[in-house]
C-alpha positions in Angstrom: 49.5 -24.1 -53.7 50.4 -27.2 -52.4 54.5 -27.9 -52.5 53.1 -31.5 -53.0 50.9 -31.0 -55.8 52.6 -30.7 -59.7 51.9 -27.3 -61.0 52.5 -26.5 -64.7 54.8 -24.1 -65.5 55.1 -25.0 -69.1 56.2 -22.3 -71.6 56.7 -22.6 -75.2 60.2 -23.4 -76.8 61.0 -26.6 -74.9 60.6 -25.4 -71.2 58.9 -28.1 -69.1 59.2 -27.1 -65.8 57.1 -28.3 -63.2 56.7 -28.4 -59.1 56.6 -32.4 -58.9 56.5 -34.8 -55.5 57.7 -31.5 -53.5 60.4 -30.7 -56.1 60.7 -27.8 -58.9 62.0 -29.5 -61.8 63.9 -27.0 -64.5 63.5 -28.8 -67.8 64.7 -27.6 -70.8 64.9 -29.6 -73.9 66.2 -27.3 -76.3 69.1 -26.2 -74.8 69.7 -28.3 -72.2 68.3 -32.0 -73.6 68.9 -34.8 -71.3 69.3 -33.2 -67.9 67.5 -31.1 -65.7 68.1 -29.2 -62.3 66.0 -29.7 -59.2 65.1 -27.9 -55.5 62.9 -29.0 -52.6 60.0 -26.2 -52.6 58.9 -25.3 -48.9 56.2 -23.1 -50.1 55.2 -21.2 -53.0 54.8 -17.8 -52.1 53.6 -16.1 -55.3 52.7 -17.8 -59.1 51.2 -15.6 -61.5 51.1 -15.0 -65.3 51.9 -11.3 -66.4 51.7 -9.7 -69.5 55.0 -10.8 -70.6 56.0 -14.0 -68.8 55.3 -16.6 -66.2 56.3 -15.7 -62.9 57.2 -18.0 -59.6 58.7 -17.0 -56.3 58.5 -19.7 -54.2 60.9 -20.8 -50.6 63.2 -23.6 -50.9 64.4 -25.9 -48.4 68.2 -25.1 -49.1 68.6 -22.1 -51.4 66.4 -19.6 -49.6 63.4 -17.6 -51.7 64.0 -18.4 -55.5 62.5 -16.6 -58.6 61.5 -18.7 -61.7 60.6 -16.6 -65.0 59.2 -18.8 -68.0 59.9 -22.1 -65.9 63.4 -21.1 -65.6 65.5 -20.2 -62.2 66.3 -16.6 -62.5 68.1 -16.2 -59.0 68.1 -17.6 -55.3 68.9 -16.0 -52.0 71.9 -18.5 -51.7 73.8 -17.7 -54.8 73.0 -14.8 -56.4 75.8 -12.7 -55.1 77.6 -14.7 -57.5 75.6 -13.2 -60.5 74.9 -9.7 -59.3 78.0 -9.1 -58.2 80.0 -10.0 -60.9 77.8 -9.0 -63.7 77.6 -5.2 -62.1 81.5 -5.4 -60.7 83.5 -6.4 -63.9 82.2 -3.6 -65.8 81.9 -1.1 -63.2 85.7 -1.6 -62.0 86.7 -2.2 -65.7 85.4 1.8 -66.4 88.3 4.8 -65.3 85.0 7.1 -63.6 81.5 5.3 -64.0 79.2 8.1 -62.9 75.7 7.2 -65.0 74.8 3.8 -65.5 71.9 2.2 -67.0 70.4 -1.3 -66.2 68.1 -3.0 -68.6 66.1 -5.5 -67.0 67.1 -6.8 -63.4 63.3 -6.6 -62.4 64.4 -8.3 -58.7 66.6 -5.1 -57.9 69.9 -7.1 -57.6 71.9 -5.2 -60.1 70.8 -2.1 -58.7 72.1 -3.2 -55.2 75.2 -3.8 -56.6 75.6 -0.3 -58.7 74.4 1.9 -55.8 77.3 0.2 -53.8 79.5 2.4 -55.8 80.2 5.9 -54.4 81.4 7.2 -58.0 78.0 6.5 -59.7 75.9 9.9 -59.2 73.0 8.8 -61.8 71.2 4.9 -61.9 68.9 4.4 -64.3 67.0 0.9 -65.1 64.5 0.2 -67.4 62.4 -3.3 -66.9 59.6 -4.4 -68.8 57.4 -6.1 -66.2 56.0 -4.4 -63.1 54.6 -7.5 -61.8 58.2 -8.9 -61.3 59.5 -5.7 -59.9 56.3 -6.1 -57.1 56.6 -9.9 -56.3 60.8 -9.1 -55.7 59.8 -6.4 -53.6 58.0 -8.5 -51.5 59.6 -11.6 -51.2 63.1 -10.7 -52.4 63.8 -7.8 -50.1 67.5 -8.4 -49.7 67.9 -7.7 -53.8 64.8 -5.5 -54.1 66.4 -3.0 -52.3 68.3 -1.7 -55.1 65.5 0.0 -56.2 65.7 2.4 -53.1 68.7 4.4 -53.9 68.1 8.1 -54.1 69.9 8.2 -57.4 67.4 5.3 -58.8 65.2 6.8 -61.8 63.0 3.5 -62.5 61.1 3.5 -66.0 59.4 0.6 -66.4 58.6 0.0 -70.2 60.3 -0.8 -73.2 64.1 -0.5 -72.6 64.3 -0.1 -76.9 62.5 2.9 -76.9 64.2 4.2 -73.9 67.3 4.1 -75.6 66.4 5.3 -78.9 65.4 8.7 -76.7 69.1 8.6 -74.8 72.1 8.9 -77.2 75.8 9.0 -76.0 74.3 9.6 -72.5 76.0 6.7 -70.3 79.4 5.5 -69.0 78.2 1.5 -68.4 75.1 -0.2 -69.6 74.6 -3.8 -67.8 71.6 -6.0 -69.0 70.5 -8.5 -66.6 68.6 -10.1 -68.8 66.4 -13.5 -68.8 67.1 -16.8 -70.7 67.1 -15.8 -74.6 63.1 -16.6 -74.7 59.9 -14.7 -73.8 60.5 -11.2 -73.1 64.4 -11.6 -72.5 65.0 -13.1 -76.5 65.5 -9.5 -78.1 68.2 -9.0 -76.0 70.4 -11.3 -77.4 70.4 -9.8 -80.9 72.8 -7.9 -83.1 70.0 -5.2 -83.5 70.5 -4.9 -79.4 74.0 -4.2 -78.8 74.1 -1.7 -81.9 71.7 0.9 -80.0 73.7 0.1 -77.2 76.5 1.3 -79.1 74.6 4.3 -79.6 73.3 4.7 -75.8 77.1 4.4 -74.5 79.2 7.6 -74.0 82.8 7.7 -76.0 85.1 5.3 -74.0 81.8 3.6 -72.5 81.2 0.3 -71.9 78.8 -2.8 -71.1 78.0 -6.2 -69.7 75.1 -8.5 -70.7 74.2 -12.0 -69.4 74.9 -14.2 -71.8 75.0 -18.3 -72.0 77.3 -21.1 -70.5 79.6 -22.3 -73.1 78.7 -26.2 -71.4 75.5 -25.8 -73.4 76.6 -27.3 -76.5 74.0 -25.2 -78.6 75.3 -21.8 -77.0 78.8 -22.1 -78.1 77.8 -21.4 -82.0 75.3 -18.9 -80.2 78.0 -16.9 -78.2 80.8 -16.9 -80.4 78.4 -15.7 -83.2 77.0 -12.8 -81.3 80.5 -12.0 -80.1 81.1 -11.8 -83.7 78.6 -9.4 -84.2 79.8 -7.3 -81.2 83.1 -7.1 -82.2 81.9 -5.2 -85.9 80.5 -2.3 -83.2 83.4 -2.4 -80.1 87.1 -2.9 -80.7 87.8 -4.7 -77.0 84.9 -7.5 -76.7 85.7 -10.4 -73.9 83.6 -13.3 -72.5 83.8 -13.8 -68.6 82.0 -16.6 -66.3 81.1 -16.9 -62.9 79.7 -20.2 -60.9 76.0 -20.4 -60.1 75.2 -23.7 -58.7 71.3 -22.9 -58.7 71.8 -22.5 -62.6 71.6 -25.8 -65.0 75.2 -26.0 -65.8 76.6 -24.3 -62.8 77.9 -21.2 -64.4 77.0 -18.9 -66.5 78.9 -16.5 -69.0 78.8 -12.7 -69.3 79.9 -10.9 -72.4 81.8 -7.8 -71.6 82.8 -4.9 -74.5 84.0 -1.3 -74.5 84.2 1.8 -77.1 87.8 2.2 -75.8 90.4 0.5 -77.4 92.6 0.6 -74.6 90.1 -1.2 -72.2 91.7 -4.6 -70.1 88.8 -6.1 -68.7 91.3 -8.7 -67.1 92.8 -6.2 -65.0 90.3 -4.0 -62.7 91.1 -0.5 -62.7 89.5 0.1 -59.7 90.6 -2.5 -56.3 88.7 -2.3 -53.3 90.9 -2.2 -49.9 89.2 -5.0 -47.4 87.2 -2.1 -45.7 85.7 -1.2 -48.7 84.7 -4.9 -49.5 82.9 -5.4 -46.2 81.5 -2.0 -46.2 79.8 -2.6 -49.4 78.9 -6.2 -48.2 80.6 -8.3 -51.2 79.9 -12.0 -50.6 81.8 -12.8 -54.0 83.5 -10.3 -56.3 87.0 -9.5 -55.5 89.9 -8.2 -57.4 91.6 -11.8 -57.4 87.9 -13.1 -58.7 87.5 -10.9 -61.5 91.5 -11.5 -62.8 90.4 -15.1 -62.8 86.9 -14.8 -64.5 89.1 -14.6 -67.7 91.1 -18.0 -67.1 89.6 -20.1 -69.3 89.7 -24.0 -69.6 90.9 -25.4 -73.0 87.7 -25.9 -74.8 86.9 -22.1 -74.5 90.1 -21.4 -75.1 89.9 -23.0 -78.6 86.1 -21.9 -78.8 87.6 -18.2 -78.6 89.9 -18.3 -81.0 87.8 -17.7 -83.9 87.1 -14.5 -82.7 90.6 -13.6 -83.2 
């Protein structure tokens, strides 16, 4: 496909992202009205529509290879470390002994890569619904997809809901790496999903899930309402955030919840030595960034007061 040509990636629900004049332009009218995010395209590497979603991978001029699902940037080689390392390690470093980990979504393999860096983890199970995403990422995003190669990995391609119905009280940590709440990712932002997560976790288990940036006005009500629902099931619920230059608002939120009332997400139980950080290949996460992800600006503090 000629990167100078306009290629429609239009999806429902207000997403009208296109490649236009050499730039991938992400437009999400419902959640981010009046703004867009763009990356200059060097070459379109892959574009297909699976049973579930539109899949685009392109080589950008400054962010490396980029995966976009349903017209929304999912990850880039340049800044994926922020998202992957934080979503995984905020949870794993808050659990006293995470031996069994379930990943829902995460078809690029980046979360599996981060989990596999933890030697204490004995079992890694991943449920991803879209085989085409996995295959495309193995070919065009191998630095992330290498997570699928770990000997502890058990990969199930199919419905995560159905998998969890069959596996109760089985996992110490569940990490949900979903796309935005449109297409196949929409069901992962419902109360019923968190009820199932609660049943899947062992006593004392905890979870981390991608959630919205609170810079998005529509997401403010959505996130607070979701956290209120989750608090009905878990005694400890927290909102964290990390910086993501390639996401429309420059940030993304992370919802954390624990079945253990004594969990203190703000203070990591496991602190890596400098040698461990180097060996693990960590580019973003460290104990100070962990703590600072709960340092809220005033407007977020005011929003979260309603949860008390």
